[in-house]
C-alpha positions in Angstrom: 19.9 31.8 50.6 20.6 34.3 53.3 17.7 35.8 55.3 17.5 39.5 56.0 18.4 40.9 59.5 15.5 42.7 61.1 14.3 44.0 64.4 12.0 41.9 66.6 9.1 43.9 68.0 9.2 41.7 71.1 12.9 42.3 71.7 12.5 46.1 70.9 9.6 46.3 73.5 11.7 44.4 76.1 14.6 46.8 75.5 12.4 49.8 76.0 11.0 48.4 79.2 14.4 47.7 80.6 15.6 51.2 79.7 12.6 52.6 81.5 13.6 50.7 84.7 11.2 47.8 84.6 13.6 45.1 85.8 10.9 42.5 86.0 10.4 42.6 82.3 13.4 40.4 81.6 12.4 37.6 84.0 8.8 37.8 82.6 10.3 37.3 79.1 12.4 34.3 80.1 9.3 32.8 81.8 7.4 33.2 78.5 10.2 31.5 76.6 10.4 28.7 79.1 6.7 28.0 78.4 6.6 28.6 74.7 10.1 27.6 73.7 12.6 29.2 71.3 13.3 30.5 68.7 10.8 33.4 68.9 8.6 33.5 65.8 6.6 36.6 64.9 4.4 37.5 61.9 5.3 39.9 59.2 3.3 41.8 56.6 4.2 39.1 54.1 2.3 35.9 54.9 5.1 33.9 53.3 7.7 35.2 55.7 8.3 35.3 59.4 10.5 37.1 61.9 12.7 34.5 63.5 14.7 35.4 66.6 17.3 33.0 68.0 17.9 33.4 71.7 20.6 32.5 74.2 20.5 32.8 78.0 24.0 33.3 79.3 24.8 31.6 82.6 27.8 33.8 83.4 29.6 37.0 82.5 32.3 34.9 80.9 30.3 34.3 77.8 32.4 35.7 75.0 30.0 35.3 72.1 27.3 33.0 70.7 26.6 32.0 67.1 23.6 30.2 65.5 24.5 28.2 62.4 22.7 26.0 59.9 19.2 25.9 58.5 17.6 29.4 58.4 20.5 30.7 60.4 22.9 30.1 57.5 26.6 29.2 57.7 28.2 32.6 57.1 30.1 33.3 60.3 30.2 37.1 59.8 26.4 37.2 59.9 25.8 34.5 62.5 26.7 36.2 65.8 24.1 37.0 68.4 23.9 40.4 70.0 23.8 41.0 73.7 20.7 43.0 74.9 22.1 45.9 77.0 24.0 44.3 80.0 21.5 41.4 80.4 22.0 37.7 80.1 20.0 37.8 76.8 21.7 37.3 73.4 19.6 37.4 70.3 19.6 37.5 66.5 16.5 38.3 64.4 16.0 37.4 60.8 13.2 37.8 58.3 13.1 34.5 56.6 10.8 32.5 54.3 8.2 30.5 56.1 9.4 26.9 56.2 7.8 23.7 57.5 10.7 22.5 59.6 14.4 23.1 59.9 17.4 22.2 61.9 20.1 24.5 63.3 23.0 24.6 65.9 24.4 26.9 68.5 28.1 27.6 69.0 28.7 29.4 72.3 32.1 30.9 73.2 33.2 30.5 69.6 36.8 31.7 69.3 37.8 29.4 66.5 38.0 31.9 63.7 38.9 29.8 60.5 39.1 26.5 62.4 35.9 24.9 61.2 36.9 21.5 62.5 37.0 22.9 66.1 33.8 24.9 65.5 31.8 21.8 64.2 33.0 20.0 67.3 31.6 22.8 69.5 28.1 22.8 67.9 25.3 21.9 70.3 21.5 22.0 70.4 19.6 25.0 71.5 18.8 24.5 75.2 15.8 26.8 74.9 14.2 24.7 72.1 12.4 21.6 73.4 12.5 19.9 69.9 15.7 18.2 68.9 17.1 15.3 66.8 20.1 13.1 67.5 22.3 12.4 64.5 23.9 9.1 65.6 27.6 8.4 65.0 28.1 6.6 61.7 29.9 3.3 62.2 31.9 3.8 58.9 33.0 7.3 59.9 35.3 6.9 62.9 35.6 10.6 63.5 31.8 11.1 64.0 30.0 11.0 67.3 26.4 11.4 68.4 25.3 14.9 67.6 22.2 16.6 68.8 20.6 19.3 66.6 17.8 21.7 67.4 14.7 21.2 65.3 12.5 24.2 64.5 8.9 23.5 63.8 7.3 26.4 62.0 3.6 27.4 62.6 1.3 25.0 60.9 3.9 22.2 60.6 2.4 18.7 60.7 4.9 15.7 60.6 4.4 13.1 58.0 2.3 10.4 59.7 4.1 7.6 57.9 7.2 8.2 60.1 5.5 7.0 63.3 5.8 3.4 64.3 2.3 1.8 64.4 1.7 -0.6 67.2 -0.2 -3.2 65.2 1.4 -2.7 61.7 3.6 -5.6 60.5 7.2 -4.7 60.5 10.0 -5.7 58.1 13.4 -6.9 59.0 16.8 -5.1 58.7 20.0 -7.2 58.1 23.4 -5.6 58.2 26.2 -6.7 55.8 29.7 -5.7 55.0 30.3 -5.0 51.3 33.9 -5.2 50.1 34.5 -3.0 47.0 37.3 -3.9 44.5 36.4 -0.8 42.5 36.8 1.7 45.5 39.3 -0.5 47.4 37.4 -0.2 50.6 34.4 -1.7 52.4 31.3 -0.3 54.1 28.2 -1.3 55.9 25.0 -2.1 53.9 21.7 -2.6 55.6 18.9 -4.4 53.7 15.3 -4.0 54.6 13.0 -6.9 53.7 9.2 -6.2 53.9 6.8 -8.1 56.2 6.2 -11.6 54.9 9.3 -11.5 52.6 9.9 -14.8 50.8 12.9 -15.9 48.7 10.6 -18.0 46.6 7.9 -15.5 45.8 7.6 -13.2 42.8 10.7 -11.0 42.8 10.3 -7.8 44.8 10.8 -4.2 43.7 14.2 -2.8 44.9 15.2 0.6 46.1 18.9 1.5 46.6 19.6 4.5 48.8 23.0 6.2 49.4 23.7 7.6 52.8 21.9 4.5 54.0 22.7 4.9 57.7 21.0 8.3 57.8 18.0 7.0 55.8 17.6 4.2 58.3 18.2 6.1 61.6 17.1 9.7 60.8 14.5 9.4 58.0 13.1 6.2 59.5 12.8 4.8 56.0 12.0 1.2 57.2 9.1 2.4 59.3 7.8 4.5 56.4 8.0 1.5 54.1 6.2 -0.7 56.6 3.3 1.9 56.9 3.1 2.5 53.1 2.7 -1.3 52.5 0.2 -1.6 55.4 -1.9 1.1 53.8 -1.7 -0.4 50.4 0.1 2.7 49.0 2.9 0.5 47.6 3.6 -3.1 47.0 6.3 -4.7 49.2 9.8 -3.5 48.3 13.3 -4.5 49.3 15.4 -1.4 50.3 19.2 -1.3 50.3 20.8 1.3 52.5 24.4 1.8 51.3 26.4 3.6 53.9 28.8 6.4 53.3 32.3 6.5 54.8 34.7 9.2 55.7 35.4 9.7 52.0 31.8 10.6 51.2 32.4 13.9 49.5 35.4 12.6 47.6 33.4 9.5 46.4 29.9 10.9 45.9 30.4 14.3 44.3 30.1 12.8 40.8 32.9 10.2 40.4 33.1 7.5 37.8 34.5 5.0 40.3 31.5 5.4 42.7 29.1 5.2 39.8 30.7 1.9 38.8 30.6 0.6 42.3 26.9 1.4 42.6 25.9 0.1 39.2 28.0 -3.1 39.3 29.0 -4.2 42.8 25.9 -3.0 44.8 23.6 -4.4 42.2 25.3 -7.7 42.0 25.4 -8.0 45.8 21.6 -7.4 46.1 20.7 -9.7 43.2 22.8 -12.5 44.6 21.5 -12.4 48.2 17.9 -11.2 47.8 14.8 -12.0 45.7 14.6 -8.7 43.7 13.4 -7.9 40.2 15.9 -7.4 37.4 13.3 -5.4 35.5 14.5 -1.7 35.5 10.9 -0.6 35.8 10.9 -2.2 39.3 14.3 -0.8 40.4 15.1 2.6 41.9 18.3 4.3 43.0 19.1 7.6 44.6 19.3 9.6 47.8 19.6 13.1 49.0 22.1 15.9 48.0 25.2 14.0 46.6 23.1 10.9 46.7 20.5 12.4 44.3 23.2 13.3 41.9 24.8 9.9 42.0 21.4 8.2 41.6 20.7 10.2 38.5 24.2 9.5 37.0 23.9 5.7 37.6 20.5 5.5 36.1 21.4 7.6 33.1 24.4 5.4 32.4 22.6 2.1 33.2 18.9 2.5 32.2 18.7 -1.3 31.7 19.4 -1.7 35.4 17.6 1.2 37.1 14.5 2.8 35.5 13.6 5.0 38.5 15.5 7.7 40.3 14.8 9.2 43.8 16.5 12.6 44.2 16.0 14.8 47.3 17.7 18.1 46.9 20.1 16.7 44.4 23.5 18.5 44.2 23.5 18.7 40.4 25.8 21.7 40.4 28.8 19.4 41.2 30.7 18.1 38.3 31.8 14.6 37.3 35.4 13.7 37.9 36.3 17.4 38.0 34.2 18.5 35.0 31.7 21.2 36.1 28.0 20.7 35.3 28.8 17.4 33.7 25.3 16.0 34.2 23.7 19.1 32.6 25.9 18.5 29.5 25.0 14.8 29.3 21.3 15.7 29.3 21.9 18.2 26.5 23.5 15.5 24.4 20.9 12.8 25.1 18.3 12.2 22.4 15.8 10.8 24.9 15.6 9.8 28.5 13.2 7.0 29.5 13.4 7.2 33.3 10.7 7.7 36.0 12.1 10.4 38.3 11.1 11.8 41.7 12.8 15.2 42.5 12.3 17.6 45.3 14.1 20.7 46.4 13.6 23.3 49.2 12.6 26.9 48.6 15.3 28.0 51.1 18.2 26.2 49.6 21.2 27.8 48.0 20.6 29.4 44.6 22.8 26.9 42.7 20.9 24.0 44.2 17.5 25.5 43.3 18.4 26.6 39.8 20.1 23.3 38.9 17.2 21.2 40.1 14.7 23.2 38.1 17.0 23.1 35.0 17.4 19.3 35.3 13.7 18.9 35.7 12.9 20.8 32.6 15.6 19.0 30.5 14.5 15.6 31.7 10.9 16.4 30.7 12.0 17.7 27.3 13.8 14.4 26.7 10.8 12.3 27.6 11.4 11.4 31.2 8.4 11.1 33.6 9.3 13.6 36.4 7.5 14.0 39.7 8.7 17.4 41.0 8.0 19.1 44.4 9.3 22.2 46.0 9.0 21.9 49.7 9.2 24.7 52.3 12.6 24.2 53.8 16.3 23.8 53.2 19.1 21.2 52.8 18.2 19.3 56.0 17.5 15.7 57.0 14.4 16.9 58.9 13.0 18.1 55.6 13.9 15.0 53.6 12.3 12.7 56.2 9.1 14.5 55.6 9.0 14.1 51.8 10.5 10.5 51.6 7.1 8.8 51.7 5.9 10.9 48.8 9.0 10.0 46.9 8.5 6.3 47.3 4.8 6.5 46.3 5.7 8.6 43.3 8.0 5.9 42.0 6.4 2.7 43.3 2.8 3.7 44.1 0.0 1.2 43.4 
């Protein structure tokens, strides 16, 4: 969903001052940004929208161009380039965009890569004028990845979910790493298993939560910490969480493929049940993830309701097909007489139209078929920084006491 290009009153005023010969105006502006940080956020007549101005301070005349990409900046290269203000070191781009809670974006300076997106992605960096950032660590099952730092934009009024913060005196669970060999997919990957504080192999079986893109749920979402805090506050009973990693074939495997669904339903489930004290009652088992992970979680549960009775979907990519058949999941829902699942779904108000529309359509059909659906539209886009804010709500919706 592309924002509309607008004119920033602050930048317009600065331009007039410079044209009038006030050479101190530019240094005063940069002093202000150094103190307040970037991007520049200004109010509009619509309380649900803001003017967002991305900034770049060039260190030399050799700067060829600058692009902002991702989040509210979008990924359309033809609309992403910053404009130089007169002959100064200031580059800017102003958008009128929906008010979000939080977002992430990148900067690509001296971008001469044209259609070479591999080179462009390698050139992305955090915004040096933004003091808020997040490190996406290199995934051990994706050899081509490296630690990547992304700028985080906190909108006015944003308050982070308190369950993400490590509590000094709260009991903490344990994380154990495994390597899971798949005969179905003919590969292997890392799987991390979280066991709650006080876990016992001899107690009553624990509820189980299986999450795809497990490395990111562990490292970026801080899911283990969130689970610790939810248990400490009595919001949920102790749960075993299984973080199934993606590899460098993620899109090939997880955009609705029968082989990956079989791997999840059979091999992941068998592994967890063999090595951990988890319930075999589908009412106490959940599966899912974000984006493609939400889609796969829904497919696995629909095909195996006797194994997984709960689905966690954050910005599920339901517009993808199933083994090449477009909108397969929508068609399966239409055919279903009834669906007895407990489902958490969320989607961002700034996501692409096909993601928004498909999530609302899936929600409505699930409810018509008898599913219990907890649905939330958050203020944001298709970003990990958004999903880490809603994850606690997702778990409580499925497993809340």
